[in-house]
Each structure stands twice: as structure tokens, then as C-alpha cells.
C-alpha positions as CSV (number, residue, x, y, z in Angstrom):
1,M,7.0,38.8,-20.9
2,K,6.2,38.0,-17.3
3,S,6.6,34.4,-16.1
4,V,3.9,32.1,-14.7
5,Y,4.2,28.8,-12.8
6,I,1.4,26.2,-12.5
7,A,1.8,22.8,-10.9
8,F,-0.2,19.7,-12.0
9,S,-0.4,16.1,-11.0
10,A,-3.4,15.1,-13.2
11,D,-3.8,11.9,-15.2
12,V,-6.9,13.2,-16.8
13,I,-6.9,16.8,-18.1
14,H,-10.3,18.4,-17.8
15,S,-11.8,21.9,-18.5
16,G,-10.7,23.2,-15.1
17,H,-7.0,22.5,-15.9
18,L,-7.4,24.1,-19.3
19,N,-9.1,27.2,-17.8
20,I,-6.1,27.7,-15.4
21,I,-3.6,27.4,-18.2
22,E,-5.6,29.8,-20.3
23,E,-5.7,32.4,-17.5
24,G,-2.0,32.0,-16.9
25,A,-1.2,32.5,-20.6
26,K,-2.9,35.9,-20.4
27,L,-0.3,37.0,-17.8
28,G,2.9,35.6,-19.4
29,D,4.9,32.6,-20.4
30,V,3.5,29.5,-18.6
31,T,5.8,26.9,-17.1
32,V,4.0,23.8,-16.0
33,G,5.5,21.9,-13.1
34,V,4.4,18.3,-13.6
35,L,4.6,16.3,-10.3
36,A,6.9,13.3,-10.3
37,D,5.3,9.9,-9.8
38,V,6.9,9.6,-6.4
39,A,5.4,13.0,-5.3
40,I,1.9,11.9,-6.3
41,A,2.2,8.5,-4.7
42,A,3.1,10.3,-1.4
43,Y,-0.3,11.9,-1.0
44,K,-2.8,10.2,-3.2
45,R,-3.3,7.1,-5.4
46,L,-0.6,5.9,-7.8
47,P,-0.7,7.9,-11.0
48,M,-2.3,6.0,-13.9
49,L,0.2,7.5,-16.3
50,D,3.9,7.8,-15.7
51,Y,5.7,11.2,-15.5
52,E,7.1,11.1,-19.0
53,T,3.6,10.6,-20.5
54,R,2.0,13.3,-18.4
55,A,4.8,15.7,-19.2
56,K,4.3,15.2,-22.9
57,L,0.5,15.8,-22.5
58,F,1.1,19.2,-20.9
59,A,3.9,20.1,-23.2
60,N,1.5,19.8,-26.2
61,L,-1.3,22.0,-24.7
62,K,-1.9,25.4,-26.1
63,G,-0.6,28.1,-23.8
64,V,2.2,26.0,-22.2
65,A,5.6,27.4,-23.0
66,N,7.7,25.0,-20.8
67,V,7.4,21.9,-18.7
68,V,9.6,21.1,-15.7
69,K,9.5,18.3,-13.2
70,Q,8.4,19.0,-9.6
71,D,10.0,16.3,-7.5
72,T,8.0,16.9,-4.3
73,L,4.6,18.4,-3.2
74,S,6.6,21.4,-2.1
75,Y,7.0,24.1,-4.8
76,A,10.0,25.6,-3.0
77,E,12.9,24.2,-5.1
78,N,11.2,25.2,-8.4
79,L,10.0,28.6,-7.2
80,R,13.5,29.6,-6.0
81,A,15.1,28.4,-9.2
82,L,12.6,30.0,-11.6
83,K,11.4,33.0,-9.6
84,P,8.1,33.3,-11.5
85,D,6.2,36.5,-11.4
86,Y,3.0,34.6,-10.8
87,V,1.9,31.2,-9.4
88,I,-1.6,30.2,-10.3
89,H,-3.7,27.6,-8.6
90,G,-7.4,26.8,-8.1
91,D,-9.0,28.2,-5.0
92,D,-9.7,24.7,-3.6
93,W,-6.5,24.4,-1.6
94,K,-7.2,27.0,1.1
95,S,-8.1,24.3,3.5
96,G,-7.3,20.6,3.8
97,V,-4.2,18.7,3.1
98,Q,-2.7,21.3,0.7
99,S,-3.2,24.3,2.9
100,S,0.4,24.1,4.3
101,I,1.8,23.9,0.7
102,R,-0.3,27.0,-0.2
103,Q,1.2,29.0,2.8
104,E,4.7,27.9,1.8
105,V,4.1,29.3,-1.8
106,I,2.9,32.6,-0.4
107,D,6.0,32.9,1.9
108,I,8.4,32.2,-0.9
109,L,6.7,34.5,-3.4
110,A,7.0,37.2,-0.7
111,E,10.8,36.8,-0.7
112,Y,11.1,38.3,-4.1
113,G,7.8,40.1,-4.8
114,G,5.9,37.3,-6.7
115,Q,2.2,37.0,-6.6
116,L,-0.2,34.1,-6.0
117,I,-3.4,34.1,-8.2
118,E,-6.2,31.7,-7.3
119,I,-8.7,30.8,-9.9
120,P,-12.3,30.0,-8.8
121,Y,-13.1,26.2,-8.8
122,T,-14.6,25.3,-12.2
123,V,-18.3,24.8,-12.0
124,G,-19.6,21.5,-13.4
125,V,-16.3,19.7,-13.0
126,S,-16.2,17.1,-10.2
127,A,-12.6,16.0,-9.5
128,S,-14.0,13.5,-7.0
129,E,-16.2,11.9,-9.6
130,I,-13.2,11.6,-12.0
131,E,-11.2,10.0,-9.2
132,R,-14.0,7.6,-8.4
133,R,-14.2,6.5,-12.1
134,L,-10.4,6.1,-12.2
135,A,-10.5,4.0,-9.0
136,S,-12.9,1.6,-10.7
137,L,-10.2,0.9,-13.3
138,D,-7.8,0.0,-10.4
139,R,-10.1,-3.0,-9.6
140,T,-9.3,-4.7,-12.9
141,P,-7.0,-7.7,-12.4
142,D,-4.2,-6.5,-14.7
143,I,-3.9,-3.0,-13.2
144,R,-4.4,-4.2,-9.6
145,R,-1.8,-6.9,-9.9
146,G,1.0,-4.6,-10.9
147,K,0.4,-1.9,-8.3
148,L,2.5,-3.5,-5.6
149,R,5.6,-3.5,-7.8
150,R,5.0,0.1,-8.7
151,M,4.6,1.1,-5.1
152,L,7.9,-0.6,-4.2
153,K,9.6,1.7,-6.8
154,L,7.8,4.9,-5.8
155,K,7.4,4.7,-2.0
156,P,10.0,4.5,0.7
157,Y,7.9,1.7,2.2
158,V,4.5,0.0,1.6
159,R,2.1,0.1,4.6
160,V,-0.2,-3.0,4.7
161,M,-3.2,-3.9,6.9
162,E,-5.0,-7.2,7.4
163,A,-8.3,-7.6,5.6
164,S,-10.4,-10.8,6.1
165,N,-13.7,-10.0,4.4
166,G,-15.5,-7.3,2.4
167,L,-16.2,-5.1,5.4
168,S,-12.6,-5.1,6.8
169,G,-11.5,-4.6,3.2
170,L,-13.6,-1.4,3.0
171,I,-12.0,-0.2,6.2
172,V,-8.5,-0.7,4.8
173,E,-9.6,0.9,1.5
174,N,-11.1,4.0,3.0
175,T,-9.4,4.8,6.3
176,R,-7.1,7.8,5.9
177,I,-6.0,10.7,8.0
178,E,-4.8,14.2,7.0
179,V,-1.1,14.9,7.8
180,E,1.0,17.9,6.9
181,G,1.3,18.1,3.1
182,G,-0.8,15.1,2.3
183,V,-2.9,12.1,3.3
184,K,-1.8,9.0,5.2
185,E,-3.5,5.7,4.4
186,Y,-2.9,2.0,3.9
187,D,-1.3,1.0,0.6
188,A,-2.2,-2.6,0.4
189,M,-4.1,-5.5,2.1
190,W,-2.8,-8.7,3.7
191,V,-5.1,-11.7,3.5
192,S,-3.9,-13.7,6.5
193,S,-4.5,-17.4,6.9
194,L,-4.7,-16.9,10.7
195,C,-7.4,-14.3,10.4
196,D,-9.3,-16.0,7.6
197,S,-9.3,-19.2,9.6
198,T,-10.3,-17.5,12.9
199,F,-13.2,-15.6,11.3
200,K,-14.5,-19.0,10.0
201,G,-14.1,-20.5,13.5
202,K,-11.3,-22.9,12.3
203,P,-7.8,-23.5,13.8
204,D,-4.8,-22.0,11.9
205,I,-3.4,-25.3,10.6
206,E,-4.0,-24.9,6.9
207,L,-7.5,-26.4,7.4
208,V,-9.2,-23.7,5.3
209,D,-8.6,-24.8,1.7
210,L,-7.7,-22.7,-1.4
211,T,-11.2,-22.6,-2.7
212,S,-12.4,-20.9,0.6
213,R,-9.4,-18.6,0.6
214,I,-10.2,-17.5,-3.0
215,N,-13.8,-16.8,-2.0
216,T,-12.5,-14.5,0.7
217,I,-10.2,-12.8,-1.8
218,N,-13.1,-12.3,-4.2
219,E,-15.3,-10.7,-1.4
220,I,-12.5,-8.2,-0.8
221,M,-11.7,-7.5,-4.4
222,E,-15.3,-6.8,-5.3
223,V,-15.4,-3.7,-3.0
224,T,-11.8,-2.5,-3.0
225,S,-9.0,-1.5,-5.4
226,K,-5.8,-1.8,-3.4
227,P,-3.3,-4.5,-4.1
228,I,-3.5,-7.8,-2.1
229,I,-0.7,-9.9,-0.6
230,L,-1.8,-13.4,0.3
231,D,-0.5,-15.4,3.3
232,G,0.2,-18.7,1.5
233,D,1.3,-20.7,4.5
234,T,3.7,-23.4,3.3
235,G,2.4,-23.3,-0.3
236,G,1.5,-27.0,-0.1
237,K,3.0,-29.5,-2.6
238,I,5.1,-28.2,-5.4
239,E,2.7,-29.6,-8.0
240,H,-0.2,-27.8,-6.2
241,F,1.7,-24.5,-5.7
242,V,2.0,-24.1,-9.5
243,Y,-1.7,-24.0,-9.9
244,T,-2.1,-21.7,-6.8
245,V,0.2,-19.2,-8.5
246,K,-1.7,-19.3,-11.8
247,T,-5.0,-18.9,-10.0
248,L,-3.9,-15.9,-7.9
249,E,-2.3,-14.2,-10.8
250,R,-5.4,-14.5,-12.9
251,L,-7.5,-13.0,-10.1
252,G,-5.2,-10.0,-9.8
253,V,-3.5,-10.8,-6.5
254,S,-0.1,-9.0,-6.4
255,A,1.9,-11.4,-4.3
256,I,2.0,-14.5,-2.2
257,I,4.2,-15.2,0.8
258,V,5.2,-18.8,1.5
259,E,7.0,-20.0,4.6
260,D,9.8,-22.5,4.7
261,K,8.2,-24.9,7.1
262,T,6.9,-28.4,6.6
263,G,4.4,-30.8,8.3
264,L,1.4,-29.7,10.3
265,K,1.4,-25.9,10.5
266,Q,2.2,-24.3,13.9
267,N,1.7,-20.6,14.1
268,S,5.0,-18.8,14.2
269,L,4.2,-16.8,17.3
270,F,4.3,-20.0,19.3
271,G,8.0,-20.0,18.6
272,T,9.9,-22.9,20.0
273,D,6.9,-23.6,22.4
274,A,5.6,-25.6,19.4
275,K,7.4,-27.9,17.1
276,Q,8.6,-25.8,14.1
277,V,10.0,-28.1,11.4
278,L,11.8,-26.2,8.6
279,D,11.8,-27.5,5.1
280,E,15.0,-28.6,3.3
281,P,16.2,-25.3,1.8
282,H,16.9,-26.6,-1.7
283,E,13.6,-28.3,-1.8
284,F,11.8,-25.1,-0.8
285,A,13.7,-23.2,-3.4
286,R,12.5,-25.7,-6.0
287,K,8.9,-24.9,-4.9
288,I,9.5,-21.2,-5.4
289,H,11.2,-21.8,-8.7
290,A,8.3,-23.8,-9.9
291,G,5.9,-21.0,-9.0
292,K,8.0,-18.4,-10.8
293,Q,8.1,-20.6,-13.9
294,A,4.3,-20.9,-13.8
295,Q,3.4,-17.3,-13.7
296,T,2.7,-15.5,-17.1
297,T,3.2,-11.9,-16.1
298,R,6.1,-10.0,-14.6
299,D,3.8,-8.3,-12.1
300,F,3.1,-11.2,-9.7
301,M,5.6,-11.7,-6.8
302,I,6.6,-14.6,-4.7
303,F,8.2,-13.9,-1.3
304,A,10.1,-16.5,0.7
305,R,9.2,-16.3,4.4
306,L,12.2,-17.2,6.6
307,E,11.3,-19.1,9.8
308,S,14.9,-19.7,11.0
309,L,14.6,-17.2,13.9
310,I,11.2,-18.5,14.9
311,A,12.6,-22.1,15.1
312,G,15.6,-21.0,17.0
313,M,18.1,-21.8,14.2
314,G,19.8,-18.4,14.3
315,I,20.9,-15.7,11.8
316,D,23.5,-17.8,10.0
317,D,20.7,-20.3,9.1
318,A,18.4,-17.5,8.0
319,M,21.2,-16.0,5.8
320,M,21.9,-19.4,4.2
321,R,18.3,-19.9,3.4
322,A,17.8,-16.4,2.0
323,R,20.7,-16.9,-0.5
324,I,19.3,-20.2,-1.7
325,Y,15.7,-18.9,-2.0
326,L,16.8,-15.8,-3.9
327,E,19.5,-17.3,-6.1
328,E,18.2,-20.9,-6.8
329,G,14.5,-20.2,-6.3
330,G,14.3,-16.8,-7.9
331,A,12.2,-15.4,-5.1
332,D,11.2,-11.7,-5.6
333,G,12.0,-10.9,-2.0
334,I,12.0,-12.3,1.5
335,M,10.0,-11.9,4.7
336,I,12.0,-12.3,7.9
337,H,10.0,-13.2,11.0
338,S,10.8,-13.0,14.7
339,R,8.9,-13.2,17.9
340,H,11.5,-11.5,20.1
341,K,10.2,-8.2,21.4
342,D,13.4,-6.2,21.4
343,G,13.9,-6.6,17.6
344,S,17.7,-7.1,18.0
345,E,17.9,-10.2,15.8
346,I,15.9,-8.5,13.1
347,I,18.3,-5.5,13.1
348,E,21.4,-7.8,13.0
349,F,19.9,-10.0,10.2
350,M,19.1,-6.9,8.2
351,R,22.7,-5.5,8.7
352,R,24.1,-8.7,7.2
353,F,21.4,-9.2,4.6
354,R,21.7,-5.6,3.2
355,A,25.5,-6.0,2.9
356,E,24.9,-8.7,0.3
357,Y,21.5,-7.7,-1.2
358,A,21.0,-4.0,-1.3
359,D,17.9,-3.9,-3.4
360,V,15.9,-7.1,-2.7
361,P,12.5,-6.2,-1.1
362,V,12.2,-7.2,2.5
363,I,8.9,-7.7,4.4
364,F,8.5,-7.1,8.2
365,V,5.6,-8.2,10.3
366,P,6.3,-6.3,13.6
367,T,3.6,-7.9,15.7
368,S,6.1,-8.7,18.5
369,Y,8.5,-5.8,18.1
370,N,5.8,-3.3,17.7
371,H,7.6,-0.5,19.5
372,F,9.5,0.3,16.3
373,T,7.9,3.0,14.1
374,E,7.5,2.5,10.4
375,E,10.2,5.1,9.7
376,E,12.6,3.1,11.9
377,L,11.8,-0.1,10.2
378,C,12.4,1.6,6.9
379,E,15.8,2.9,8.0
380,I,17.0,-0.7,8.8
381,G,15.9,-1.9,5.3
382,G,12.2,-2.7,5.4
383,N,10.3,-2.2,2.2
384,I,6.9,-3.7,3.2
385,I,5.4,-3.4,6.7
386,I,2.4,-5.6,7.5
387,Y,0.0,-5.2,10.4
388,A,-1.1,-8.8,10.2
389,N,-4.0,-9.3,12.5
390,H,-5.0,-6.1,14.3
391,L,-8.5,-5.7,12.9
392,L,-9.4,-9.2,14.0
393,R,-7.8,-8.7,17.4
394,S,-9.6,-5.4,18.0
395,A,-13.0,-6.6,16.7
396,Y,-13.2,-9.7,18.9
397,P,-13.0,-8.0,22.3
398,A,-15.4,-5.3,21.1
399,M,-18.0,-7.9,20.2
400,V,-17.5,-9.9,23.4
401,N,-17.9,-6.8,25.5
402,T,-21.1,-5.9,23.7
403,A,-22.5,-9.4,24.1
404,K,-21.6,-9.4,27.9
405,K,-23.2,-5.9,28.5
406,I,-26.5,-7.0,26.9
407,L,-26.5,-10.1,29.2
408,E,-25.8,-7.9,32.2
409,C,-28.4,-5.3,31.5
410,G,-31.1,-7.5,30.0
411,R,-31.5,-5.0,27.1
412,S,-29.3,-3.3,24.5
413,K,-29.8,0.4,25.4
414,E,-26.5,0.4,27.3
415,V,-24.4,-0.5,24.2
416,D,-25.8,2.2,22.0
417,D,-22.8,4.4,22.4
418,V,-20.4,1.6,21.1
419,C,-22.6,0.6,18.2
420,L,-23.2,2.1,14.8
421,S,-26.7,3.3,14.3
422,I,-28.9,1.3,12.0
423,K,-28.9,4.3,9.6
424,E,-25.1,4.2,9.6
425,V,-25.1,0.5,8.9
426,L,-27.5,0.9,6.0
427,S,-25.3,3.6,4.4
428,L,-22.0,1.9,5.3
429,I,-21.8,-0.1,2.1
430,P,-21.7,2.1,-1.0
431,T,-24.1,1.4,-3.8
432,E,-23.0,1.6,-7.4
433,N,-24.8,4.0,-9.8
């Protein structure tokens, strides 16, 4: 018998998949390469079903002789190991993000005389419609809440962008670019107290209360599916923080970050130009511990934000606090903050921290040290990278410039080229069927 190789990543098996397997079985013994969870997460949404479940589904389909794991989007390792006579794929990968994978398959098959067979796309099956329906399930609180933990296991790092209302949430949800072998997009959303306050015309001093913050979260959740990390400022009183955790967990928020400062909040980027008062570390650990005891699922995460470097207390103080927050408080991870542009103190802190805690998730907010690439931050130990306020900061000057131009010209014609058309505005927000 000839041998046939077909790769799949599907959560839902539809008639198009069955048709490809049926055609493959006519040619020889079919081996299905089921993509690993990490491979799927690298170029599309997280799989709904884990690898073991998907492998069992394909193994029990008529016409499938063998199932193997495909660890990456690239077929190269499996093709060189199995040397199938045929590789079968739908004809929908000739352009777009998978076109480079297709060419690689053709080149490897040519090395030993294998053949690529492309099956016409199955009429009447809409993969995009299936994806849309699956995405609606991602909006349910239980599924959404657990996605951040899954991402931390499957991705080298999690890329997060600020969202402060439904519209910016849609931007974070839908903005993506094609890169070689896949799609690049944001993994999660950061609901910042600075941005939330600023969009409401309020100072960033914990003036906007929890009820208002929850309204913002609900606006974003209604139109998006990606996990949410909330900027929890200091978390307030311990007795109040317990109820905050319960509320956020029930809504489907994935994580809260609380900072170890006390008194009237001063934004960290003021550094020592403003009075930064750090909380007593054991007392702050007690707050984290109370929050962890209050949650009812294993999905929700509490991160301790270390402000030692901001307050000028140094790396020794930051390390001391990290130990207490992790070991006494039970924090799920830490966020280390710095306003120094060269990033040297972040690098040194991470060298020391990773020597003691190899697997604890670490969050970076590289607003000041923004010359580092995501890959460089990942290399020094970062697991979550947050772009904390960039949509706000880019929106404000754009709106001011438009307002000024209309004043200068006495009409709005001159700003047409920097504004969406009314038709685009009307079609910007998707309507549900």
C-alpha cells in the first residue's frame, strides 16, 4: 500500500475533513498528523479541545490508519520521518498565511519523489462560520476566565494591549497581521485604571470606583472574547478586596494585578518625583492570601505588582517582597515595574529572580524601556508583555489635531482624509444574526 499524510488542527470535524480523508484512503494508508496545542496557538485561537481529545477523534474515523503528533505548523519533521507517497490538503492554502508552509511541503516531497494532492474546497462548508460560532463560546465566563492560564502554558509569551471601552476592545480583538507561517495578533486585554480614569476625565487616584470599572469591563466583554487582565491599583482594604475577587471571577475576568503601595495613589511613572509609599510586605501578602482564599475556581489569577524599583528601594527590596508575596500570599505571579529607560535594573532583577523561581509567571509593562523587542523580553524571563496605554495615547493627539484643523479651516473638509467615512462608522460594529 502507498502511504498518505494529512495534517489537521480542527476542533470540529466537518464534511470537508471527512472528504479529504476519504480521498486519501483511496490512495493508501492514511496517517493523520494532529497539530499540537502549542502549534495551533501559534497561528490561531486556542484549541477548544486538547491534543489528546482531538487525536482520539481522528483515530476513530473510518479511513484513518494512524495518528501522529505534528509539533509545529511545519510538516518538515514528520514528512522526513514518514516519507509518505502523498500529502493531501485542501486547495485553500495556495495564498495567505499557509502559502509558505505549502511551498515547504512541495520542496520536501521533491527530495524523494512524493506528491502533493490538493482537494477542491468543499462547497457549502464555511470554516469562517464555524470559527465565528466557536468564538461566541469563548465569551462565556467559564471559558474566557481560563484562557490566560492556558496561554501561559502554550505560548512563549502573552501579548496584551490596553482596552478601555467597547470600541478599543474591538480593535484589540480584531487587529491582526499576516506573518510567515501564521497570524500575529494580541492575546489578551489590559483594563488600565489610568486609561479608564482618563477616558472618563478623572485623575488616576483610584477615584473611579469598582462599579464604574465593572461597567467598563462589561462593555468590553459584550463585544470581545479575549481574556481580560484588570489593573486593580492597590486592591483597597483587605475586606473589600475579597469581594472584588469574587465579582471579577464571576464575570469571567482572568486576572487582577494589585500593587504594593498604600495611601493616595500616585502613578508609578512619576517615580520618586511623587511620594511613593510602599505597603508593609507581610500585610500586603495577607491581602493577596485573602483574595486567593476567596476565589472558587483555579482559573482566576492574582499578580503582585512590585513597586520597589519605582520607589527607589532597589533590587534587594524587590526580591524580598517577591518572596513574601509568593510564599506567604500565594500570588500566582509578579509584575516588576521600572521607569528607567535602559532596562538594566529589570534585567538584573530577572537574573536574580529566575535563579530562585524558574517557573513563576512574570509580567512586564515596557512603557519606559520600549526599545526591547518582545522576543528580547521573553529571553530574560518575561511571560506576559502589556502595552498599557498606547491606544489612549495615540487617540488623544489624533482627536486634538482634528479639532484644531476644523477650527483653523472653519469647515471639516480638510480632515476627511484622517476620518472614517460615515459608511465605515455604520459598518464598524458587527450586528448579530
